[in-house]
N, C-alpha and C positions, 0 to 999 in steps of 0.2 A: 494241247497244241504242242507240236514238236519243235525242236530247235531249228529245224530246217525252214520254218516259216518266217524267220527274221528277214526284214527288208534288205539287209546288207548281203552282198555276195562275198562270203568269207569261208575259207576252208577250215578243217578241224585244227590245222596247225596255226591258224591266225589267233592272235590275242586281241580282245576288245578292251579299250581303255578310254578314259576321258581325253579330250583334245588337250595337248600340253599347255595351252594358254590358260587353262583354268586352275585356280586354287580351290580346294573343296573345304567347305565349312559345315560342320554338323550343327544344325539349329535345334533339333530334337530327334527322338527316335523315328519319327515319321516325316522329317523334313530336313533336306540338305540344301546348301546354297553353293552355286558355281560362280566364281568371281574372276573376271579378267580385267584388262585395262579399260575395256569399253562396255562390259556387260556385268549384270548381277541377276542370276536366274535361280529361282527356287524350284526344288523338286519335292513333290509330296507323293507318298505311296502307301501309307498305312503302317501301323505298328508292326515291328519285327520284320518288315520287308526290306526297307532301305538300309538298315544296319548290317544286313548281309550282302546286299547287292552293290552298294556304293563302295565299300572297302575292296570288294573283289574287282570292281572296275578300276580302282586306283592302282591295284597291284598289276592289273593286266591279266585277264582270264579268258578262257575259251567260251564259246557259246554254251556248251553243256555245263561247264562249271558255274556260269552265271545263273542259269536256270535252276541249278541245284543248290544255290547258295542260301535259299530260304526254305520254309516249310513247303511240303508237296502241294498243299492247297493254294499256295500263292504263285505258282508257276505261270498261270494265265496272266495275272497282274504284272509279274516280272516281264513277261513277254511284251505286254502292251507298253510298259515303261521304256524298255529297250528300243522298241520300234519308234516311240516318240522322240527319244534322244537321237536316234539315227536321222529321223526326218528333219530335225533341227540342227544336224551336224555338230552335236555336242560330244559324241564319242566317235572313235575311229578304229580301224583295224591296223595291226602291226604284225609283221612276220616274227616268228620265234624259231631259233634264237636271232637276236638283232646283230647285224654285222658290226664288228668292232672297228672296221676300217673307217667308218664315218662318225665315230664317237667324237663328241666335243669335249675339250678339256674341262675339268670340273670348275675352274675359275671363270669359264665363260658360260656356265649353266644359266645364270641370271640373264645374260644377254640373249641366249637362245630362247628363254621364256618370253622375253620382250619380242623377239622376231616372230614367235608363234601367234601373236595377235594380228598379224598382217597376212592377207592373201597376196600371192604373187601378182605383179603387174604383167606377167607373161601368161600366155595361154598354156594349157597343159600340153606337154610334148606329145607328138603323135605316137600312138601305141603305148603310152604310159598309163598306168592305173591312177596316178595321182599328179597333182600340180606340185611345183617346187615348194618346199617347206623350210622350217627354221634350220634344220641340219644342212640343207642345200645352201642356204644363205651363208652359214658359217663356214662351210667348206669352200665356197667361192672366195671368201676373204682369206682363208688359209692358203689357197692356191694362187692368190693374186700377187702381181709384181707392180709396185707403185714407185714411180720415179719422183723424187722430191728435189726440185731445183731451187736453191736458196736456203741456206742453213744457218741464218742468223737466229736470234732469239725465237722468232715466230716459227721458222722452219724446223728448228731443233725440237720445239714443243710439239709440232705436228708429228714428227717421227715417233716421239714417245706415245702420243695419242693413238697412232696407227698400230703400234705394238700392243697397246692395252686392249684394243678392240679385236685383235686376232688376225691382222693382216700378216701374211706369211713372209713376204720379202719387200724390203724397201731399198731402192737404189738412190743414194744421196749424192748430190753434186754441188760443190761450192769450193773453189780453190782459194778463197780468201782466208786469211788467218783469223783465229779466234782473238777477239779484242777484249780489252778491259771491260767495255760496256757489255759484251756478250756474257762475261763472267758475272758482272754485277746484276744482270737480269735473272741469274739463276739457271740459265739454259745450259751453261758449261761450268765445269769445275775450274777453279783458279789454276789447277795444275796443267790445264790444257791451253793456257794463254800462249799465243804465238804459234800454236800448232795449226795445221790446215783443217778447216772446219769439216770437210767431208771425211777425213780420216778418223775423227773422234766423235762425230755427231751421234753415232749409234751405240756408244760405249755403255751408257746407263740403260738404254732401251733394250739392249740385248739380254739384260738380266731380268726383264719382266716375265718372259716365259721362254722355255727352251725351244719352242717351234719358230720363234721369230729370227729372221736372218736380215742383217744389215750389211750392205756392201757399198763401198765408195765406187761410184760409177767411173769406168775407164774413159768414157766419152766426155770430152770437154764441152761444156755448155756454151753456146748453142751447138747443135750437132754439126760437125764439120763434113760428114759424109752420110747423108740421110739414108741412102740406099744400103750402104754397109750396115748402118745402125739398125735398120728395119729387119735385117736378116740375122743379126747377132743374137747371142744368148741374153743380152741385156735388154732386149726389146720388151718394154713394159706394157701392162694393160692400160695404164693411166699415167699421165704426167700432171704433177701439181707444181705450179710455180708460186713460191711464197717469197715475196720481196718486202723486207722491212722498210727499205727506202725505195719507193716506187721508181722504177726505171722503165719508161715507155718502150725503149729499144729492146729490152729483154722480153717484154710481152709480145712485141712484133715478131721477134725472131722465134720465140716459142710457138707462136701461131703458125708461122710458115713451116716450121719443122713438123708440127702436128699434121698439117695438110699433106706434107710430102711423105711422112712415114705412116699416115693414117692411124695415128694413135690419139685417142681422145685426151683432152686436157682441160684443166680448170685452174684459174688464177685467184690469188689473194693479195690484196694490197691495202695499205693505210694511206689515205689522202686527207691531210688535216686531221679533223676529229671524226672522220668517217671511214668505216671498214667496207670494202667491196669484195664480194665473193662471186666468182663466175664471170661471164656465163660459161656453162659446161659446153665445150665445143666438140661435137661429133663430126669429124671431117666429112664434108659434102652432104651433111644432113641438116645440121643446125647453122644458124648464123655464126660466122667466125668472129674473132676479136677485132679484125679490121672493119667488119660490118658495124660493130658497136662503136668504134672510134669515129667512123665517118658520120654516123648518126649523132654522136655526141658533138662533133664539130658543127653540126647544123643547129645546135642549141647552145651557143657560146655563153649565154647568160646564166646557164646552169653550172658552168665550170668556174671553180675558184682560181685554179692555176692553169696557165697555158702549157701545152706540151713542151714548148721551148724552155719555160722556167723549170719544169720537172726534169728535162734532159740535162740542164745546166747543173742542178743540184746533184743528180745522180753521177754525172761524169766527174764532179769535184769531190764526190764522196761525202757530201754534207747532208746533215739531217736537221729538220726543224724541231726535233725533240719528240719523245714518245714516253708514255707511261709503261712501266714494265708489267703490263697485263696484256693478255691475248684473248679477249672475249670472243673474237671471231674464229679462233683456231678450232675450238671444239665444234662450232657450227660447220666449219669447213670439213672437219673429219666426218661429221654426220653426212654431209653431201657425198663424200668419198665412199662411205658405207653404202649409200643408196645407189650410187653409180655402179659399184662392183657387185653387191649382193642382189640388187634389183628387187628388194622387198617392198619398195615404195618408189614412186617417181621423184627424181631430184627436183627441188624447187628451182635450181639454176639451169635446168634443161631449157634452153632457149630464152633464158632470163638472167638479169643481173640482180643480185640481192645486195642491199645496202643497209648498214646499221650506223646510226648516229650515236657516238659514244657519250655525248652530253645529254641528249634528250631521250636516249634509248628508243627512238623511233626507227622502225625498220620498214623498208619498202621493197617491192618486187617490180622490176622494170622489164617488160617483155622486149626482146631484141629480135627484130625481123631481119631476114636475109636481104642483102642488096644484090639484085641480079647481076649487076656489072661491078661487083666488088673486085678491086685489083688483086686481092689475095686469093679468095676461093672462087671468084668468077672467071679468072683468066686461066686457071688450070683446066685440064681436060674435063669435059662434061661427063658426069656420072649420074646414073639413075638414082632417084630417091630411095632410101632404104629405111626400114623400121628398126631402129636401134634395139628396141626391147624384145624383138622376136628372135634375135640371134643369141647363140651360146657365147660367142666371142664378143669382147668389148670393142674389137676393131671392126670397122666396116670392111667388106670383102671387095 
């Protein structure tokens, strides 16, 4: 049987290799095991066959090289094994040579391996031979611009987390000075005490990898001129509001700014011993933050503090105290990855995630749109869009 009989449509310049999600383990001369986050698959093929075929697949080899990797009398069996691997999507084709423009930094190789275990939540682009994969996910993070508003201990920790996962640009905004409490939390060096937060929040994060860029946002939060901001070079792909001392007015203003600039946003806050993440607001597609608050007001028995109490604490700059831990920040960073890279649907898409820090109980609360919401309902009517089908994070 000739090499042309393979089920896959590959040219002579294509290399065949195992899907990157797999780690290959040699069990014996006639048995190998493919292991990923969710799979463990054994391959059997007879003595002296797999010891030639499997290493060739690990290196990446052409069809002819693979069929010639063992004794001549084993080519038919090699052909059957390759067809079986293709049928089960365990091996794939890749062009040679591989373009260096899309290479992922070595320090992110483990994260790329993690991404390779997930199929894209998007359909395959029209005319493309393949669906988005792990390199695409990492490139989306590298090209992303994330605005972080609120750079207290939690916000500064988030900036560092975004740098570690490979986000390319973070725009930080917080004109308040670094306090003694900020330094005691470990989020800032004591040398920065009294400096403006947004000027120094990216100091340590910029050293994590050379591709990370941190800039203090020139726009004063909340946006003074949404139209000008939307057309400026600072227009982000996503806004993240991180408030160590929850201020309802900040969330309301961010929500309105998101609707006007059509930039998605997600919020994080601590209320008593509970962390709240979300909902992720996609303008004119999902419920907005005002929809959430109106529904919350309809269930006052589930609220520990009234909005009036929280407003008073925030305006007076008072805190009820906090532990210098941010267990919800890495969960927030994970949601940011999913929103930008789109390797998996965000849990907070149309939902609020809560975590009780004492019981470690977590819950997901669906948030439905309110047709006559005074924020998203009063603005001009727009057709429903599918956020996950577009290349841009912003609705058109």
